[in-house]
N, C-alpha and C positions, 0 to 999 in steps of 0.2 A: 607229523606229530610235533616237530620243532618249529613249525610255522606259528602255532598258536602260543599265546603267552600264559595261559593258565597252567597250574601245577600239574593237574591230572594228565593233560595231553603230553606234557613234557616227561613225566614219569613213564608213560607208555613208550615214548621215543627212547628213552634210556634203556628200558627193558628190551625193546625189539632190537636195538643196535647191539646190545650185549649178547642177546640170543644169536644174532647173525654172526657175530664175531666168534662165539663159542663153536658154532657149526662150521664156520670157515676154517678154524684152527683144527678141529677134529677131523674133518674130511680129508684135509691135506696130509695130516699125519698118518691116518688110516691108509691113504693111497700109497704113501711111501712104505709103511710097514708091511703091507700086504702085496707090494709090487704091482699095484693096479693103476699106476699113473697113466693118464691119457692126455693127448693134445687138447681134446675138447674140454677135459676138466681144468687144465691150466687156463685155457681161454676164458671159460666161464668164471674161474676163480678171480682172475684179474679184472674182468669186467664187472663182477659183482662188487668188488671193493670200490672201484671208480664210481659205480652207480650209487652206492651208499653216500658217498661224500658229495657227488654232484647234487644229490637231493637235499643234503644237509645245507650246502651253500645256497641253493635256491630258496630253501625255507627261510634262511637267515636274511637273504636279500628282501624277500617279500615282508618279513616280519619288521625289518627296518624301514620299509619304503615310505611310510607316512612321515616319519621324522627326518630320514636321511636322504630319500630320493635316490638319484643315481650314484651318490657317494657310497651308499651301502653296496651297490654293485661293484664299484671300483675296489672297495676294501676287500670284498670276497674274491674278486678276480685276482688280485695281487696275492692274497693268501693262498688261494687254491692252485692257480696256474704257475706262479712264479715261485712259491715257497713249498707248498704241500707236496706237489708231484715231484719236484727235484729232490727234496729231503728224503722222500720214501725210495725213490730210484736209487740214490747213492747209498743210503743205509743198507738196502737189499744187496747192492753190489759189493760193498765192503764186507758184509757178512759172508757172502759166497766166496770171495777172495780169501778171507780167513780160513774158512773150511777147506778150501782147495789146498792151501799150504799146510793145513793140519791133516788132511785125510786123502788128498788127491781127487781125481775125477769122480770116483765112486761116492765120495762123501760131500760133494758140492754140486750146485746147479750153475756153475760159472760158464756162461756161454759168451760167444763173441759175434759181433756184427758180421764179420766175414763168413763165419760158418752159417749163420742164419740166412744171409743173403744167398749163399750157395744152395741151401735147401729150398729156399723160396723159388729160385730160378728153375730148379729141377721140377718143382710142383706146378709151375705156371702153365706148362704145356698140357697138363691133365684136366684142365677145367677147374670150375669153382668148387671149393671143398672147405671143410673146417680147418684142416691142416694148412691150406693155403692162406686163409684169413689169419690164422694164429701166427704163422711165420711172418706175414706182412707186417703185422703190428709189433711183433716181438723183436724183429730185426731193428725197427725204429727205436724201441726201448733199449736195446743193447747199444746202438749207435750213440743215444743220449748218455748212457753211462760212460762209454768210452771217451766221448767228448769232454766230460767233466773231469776226467782223470788222466791228463796228458803224461804226467811224470810216471804214474803207475804203468801206462802202456809202454813207455820206453824201458822201464825196469823189467816188466814182464817179458818183453821181447828179448832183451839181453839175457834174462834168466833162462828161458827156454832154448836159446841158441847156444848156451854154454853150460849144459846141465852138469858135467862133472864138477866144475869149478863153483857152480851156483849153489850146490848143497850147503856150503859154509854159511850162506846168508838166511837159510830157513829159520834157525832159532832167532837170530836178531829180528827178522821180519815178524814172526809171531809174537815175540816180546814187545815190539813197538805197536803191533796191531791190537793186541789183547786189551790194553786200557781204553781203546776206542769202541769196543764192543757194546758197553753199556750205553754209549751214546747212540749207537744204531738202534737200540731198543727204545730209547727215549724218542727217537725221530720217527718211529713207526706208529702203530695203531693205538696202543694203550694210553699213552700220555695225552695224545691229542683228543682221544675219546673222553678222557676224564676231564679235560679242559672244557670240551663241548658241553658235557653234562652239567658242570658247575655253572657255566655261562647261561645255559637255558634255564636251569632250576632257579637261579637268583634273578632271572629276567633281565639280564644285561648281555643280550646275544652278540653284540659287537665285540665283547671281550675275547670270544673264541678266535676269529680271524686275526685280531690284534696279537693274541698270544702266539699264533703261528709266525707272525712277522717279527715281533719284538724279542720273543724268547727262543723259539725253536730255530729261527734262521741264523742268529749268532752262533748257536751250538753246531749247526751245519757248517758254517764257514770255519769254525775251530777244528771240527773233525776232518774236513777236507784238507785244511792247511797242514795239519799234523800228519795225515796219511801221505800226502804228496811229498812232504819234506823227508819222511822215512824212506820213501821210494827213491827219491833223488840221491840220498845218502848211500843206500845199498846199491844202487845202480853204479855209482862210482867205485865201489868195492869190486864189483863183477868186472 
């Protein structure tokens, strides 16, 4: 729907993407509330979100092709691969970190590459399965998050190694992390969806990938810098 430049197709695109997001939000919350979370559900949930935006970027590339040629592809590749995926991964990670310090293991989905690698190795000998596929991709996702946050990794390792002394930094960490939570919301679905809708409806589709690069990427750098500085400061206290 976002490939076409006429208003009717774009309105359908907006409506369908909003419906998809409503369903995505609702089924995740229902799974948590009713304790019916499954590995297949998490696998399909992540795949669906990636599929939406892959299709969106491809539609924009083809919509721009006559005027932009390969440069439209370059613009969308930078926005999607270098900006979008990293922004969402880190925003998701920071929210789960905040929830872990607020509620512990039961209130967060904070996972580690080491844990996921161990699960993957255990599953490998049992043949191909959905859990094996899920943990193969998820361990890479966790590794990416950890690679982006070196100072947090140092701080968290020190925190868990010195638990009695570490309790004193809980409140300072949450106080420093809390102002960054609105940024994690901006860097996930709703803000970029609104930018996409506006760019499509006014028929300037290149505005959407440019928005991700020029507006969202600096917010990502700011959020990451603040969080890493906070972790470095608290690590010194531990």
